[in-house]
N, C-alpha and C positions, 0 to 999 in steps of 0.2 A: 569333392568333400567340401563342405560348405564351412568356409572361416568369417564369423562374423568381425564386421570391423565397427569401431565408434564413426557414425555420421554426424558432421555438426551443419547447422544452416541457421540463418538469420532472417527473421522475415518482420519489415517494419518495428524494428527493436528489440524482438525477440531471439535470441541465441539456442536454437535448440540443438540438443544432444542424444541421439537414440540409439538401441541397438537393433539392427534390423534383422531380419528372421525369415526362414520360407514363407510362404503363401501357405494358411492351413485352411482356407476357406473362411476364416472367421474375421472380423475388424479387429484387430490388436494393435493397433498403432495411433499415435495422435495425429487429427485429421484438423486441419486450418480451412477456416474461408480468406478469402483474399482481403487485405485491408482497404476500407474506404477511403474517401479522403481526409475524416476529420482524425484520422488515427485510432481507430477503435477495433483490435483486431480478436475474434475470438476463436478459441481453441478447444477442440473436441478432445479429452483424452481417453480412448476405448481399450483397455485391457493390455497395456504393452507388454511384450514377453521379457522386456530387458528394463532396466531403471529408465525413466526418462528425465530427462535435465533441460531446466528452462532457465536462459540466464537474461535477464531482466534491467534494461539498461536505467539510470539513476531518475531522467525526467519522465517515467510512466509508472502508472499505477495498476495495481494488479489485483484483480477478483478472483477469487479461487472458490469453487461449488465441488468439493469431494465427496460423490456417493457413494464411492467403496474402495479400501486401500488406506494408503498410511504413507507419509509423505515428510518431509522438513525442510527448511527455509534457513538458505545461510546469509548473511546478511551483517556488514561491517564485523566481520569476527566471531560471531555469536551464530548459536544455533537451536533453531526452534523447532521440535518434533510435535506432528498431530496426524491424527486418526480421524476415518472417516464416522456418521457425517457429520460436516464442519463446513463452515464457510468463513473464507479468510478474505481480508484485506491487507494489501500492503501498501502503504502511502508512498507519494515519490518522494523524491531526495535521497536517496540510496540503490547503488546499484545490487543486486542480490542474484541468488540463485535460488531454484525451487526446483527439486527433486521427489520424483513420486515413483514408488517402490510397482515392479510389477505387477499388472491384474488390477491397478488403479483405475477408476473410472470417475469423469465429473468432466467440470467446465471449466474453461481457463479465459479469462477476459483481459486483454493488455488494453490502456486507455491513456493518452495524450490529457492535459488540460484542457485542450477547448472542449471535446465532446463532457467531459466533467461538467465544465462551469454553466454548459448549456442545460445537462440535465438536473441541475441544482434548481429546486424552487426561488423565486424571488421574494422571500419572505422571510421572518423570525424564524421560521424553523428551517428554511433553507441554509441561513447563517449557522443555527446549531449543527444543523449535518455537517456544513463544509469545516466546522472546527472539529468534529468528531474524524473526520477522513484525513485530519492532518497526522493520524497517528497507524500504526500497526494493530489490525483488530483479528480477534480468531473467535467464532462464537460456535457452538456447539449447534446444530441444524437441527437436529430434531423433526418433528411434525412441519416444520418450514419449510425442509428441501425440497419436500414436494413441491411445493411451489416454485421455490428457485432455479430448480436445474430445466424445466420447461422453458422458463422464461429467458434463462439464458441462451436455451436451445433455439427459442424463437428469434431472439437478436440475434444470434449467428447465420439463421435462415435468412433473415430480412438482409442483414449485410452482404451475405453469399449470393443473393438471388438480385439482388439491387431493384427489387417491384418499384412501381410508382408508388411514391410516398416513402419511400422507406427510411429517406433521411428526418423525415419528420416522425416515422414511427420509433427509430432508434431511440432517441433521447427519452421519450415516454417510458419503451422498456426497462432503458437504464436507471431511469427514476424508479421504478418500482422495486428493481433490485437493491438499490441503495436504502430506500425506504425497509426494504425485508432485513438488510444489515442493521439498520437502525434498531428494528423492533427486537432482533436478536439481541442487541449490546443494552437496549431498555430492560429488557426482561432478564438479562444477568444482573443489572441493576438492581431492580426488584426483589429479584431472590438469590442473592449472593452465592449461598449455599445448595441452589437446585442443582447444577451441573458444573464439573471439574472447569476450573479457570473462570468461574463466573465472578469471583471477585475480585480480580484481575481487571475483568472486562468492564466492572463497575469502577475500578479504579482510572482506567485509560479515559473512560465516558467522562469521568468528573474531569479530568485534566483538560480534554477538550475544551470545556465549559469553562473551567478555572485556572488555566495555566499561565493567563496574563493577570491575573488576580496575585500569583507568589502564594497560594496555599500552604500552608506545612503541612508534612505528613500528618500531622496529628489533626488537622482540621479534615484530609479525607479518610482516616479512621473513623473518627466520629461521625460523618456522614454516613459511612459504610457501616456503622453498628460495629464494629469490630477491635480492636488493641493495634497498637503501632507495630507489637509484634509481630502480631497474624499479619497484617499487610504487607509488611517489608519480607515474611517469608514467602507468602503468596506470591510476589511480585519477582522474589529472587527466582522460585521453581520456574515461573515462567518466561522470565527474559535472562535470567544471570545477571541482573543489576540490582541494588538497590534503588527503592523508588525515588532518592533525592536525584540518585547521577543520573533516570530514565528521564527524570522529569527536565533537567539541565540540558540535557542530550536535544531534548524536542523543543527547548527555550532555542538553543546554540541552532538545531536546523532553520527554524522560522528566520534567525536573524540573517543566516548566510541566504537564505532564499530573498530577503526584503534588500539584505546589501546588494546581492548581486541585480537582481531583475526591478528593482523601484529607485527612482531618482529621490527619495529622501534623505533629507540631513541624518547623519548619523544619530544625532539628538533624537531625530524623530524616529528612528525606528525604535531605539530604546525605548522613546515614553508608547509607542504601540505596543511592545512587548512587555509592558507594565513597571519599567524602570525609569522612577522617577527623579534618579539622581543621575544625569550622563556618564560620572568618573565612575558610578558603579556597574553601568554597562559597559564602559571600556574594560574596565578590570574582569567582567565574567567573560566577555569575548574573548579577551586576550587568553586569558586561563583555557578556555575552552579550544580554541585555535591556533595559539602558539604565536597570534601577533593582532597589533591593534585592529579595531573595524575598518577605521579610513586604510593604513595601506592592505588591508585584503580587499577592501573594494579598488582601489589603484591598480592593485596586483590584477586582478579579476578583469578591470577593465583593458589593461595593456594586452591581456592575453584574448580579449576578445575582438582588438582592433585588427580590421581588413588587411590584408597583405598589399604594400603597395603595386601598383597595374603600371605597366609600360606600354599599353596600349597605345597611349595618346604622344607618344614620344614619336617625333618625326623621324 
């Protein structure tokens, strides 16, 4: 008698849990190409017979092109549901869990910061794209999916085969995928009512451009051509949070990133995030984090200190 069991595995930062099954002659489980040295891990999802669960570490970004099926993302206590065809971007900074229903098909790409930085163009457009990628995005794929899925498959094959020039080809393919994502968000901004979630995508794109300008919710609503109430209702349905809370959490994530990984003084971190008054930044961060930014930085630095070595002792 065949008794299925949950199997968990880890691959370059992704924990995968799938329900095994008897082989039926068809490809029915997620398959993975081996990771390359830049930590870019592609995963092909091919109609699993049970729900496939992918645990994503906070330092990794995740791009999902869902051709068929449904799924949900669990992150920071929130649940976001989605249905194919859809293109999804999960920004780094928070651990999460991606769950795909049985029969789902698509491509998943996990990214560390290094290959992501390499793929972004060194131009004003590259800076705009980088700001956009700091937030989670969900774009109805439509006809664009015809271009996205083959490109993700090409990238997976390049990394799996490690053919000559693969290390040059991979960033270019990734850049094309990110531009396709940007186009989807831009389309949602230009036609916010054309597809479900278009208004929210317009909001998140504007937030990526004007988060440090500390726009009021009314500014976003006016730019999008809707009322504050309509924007608030759309954002709550999509994220479970009020727009102001969503914006504050985005600012807080950036503050944590700068305090943890940059040598900027606390006051300069505040200035970079648009806080003209250091005291206001201190109050904002303390309210969001539960401790002042200087104390948070000291605590993180102590935790990152290497353990003492006794190898050189006589």
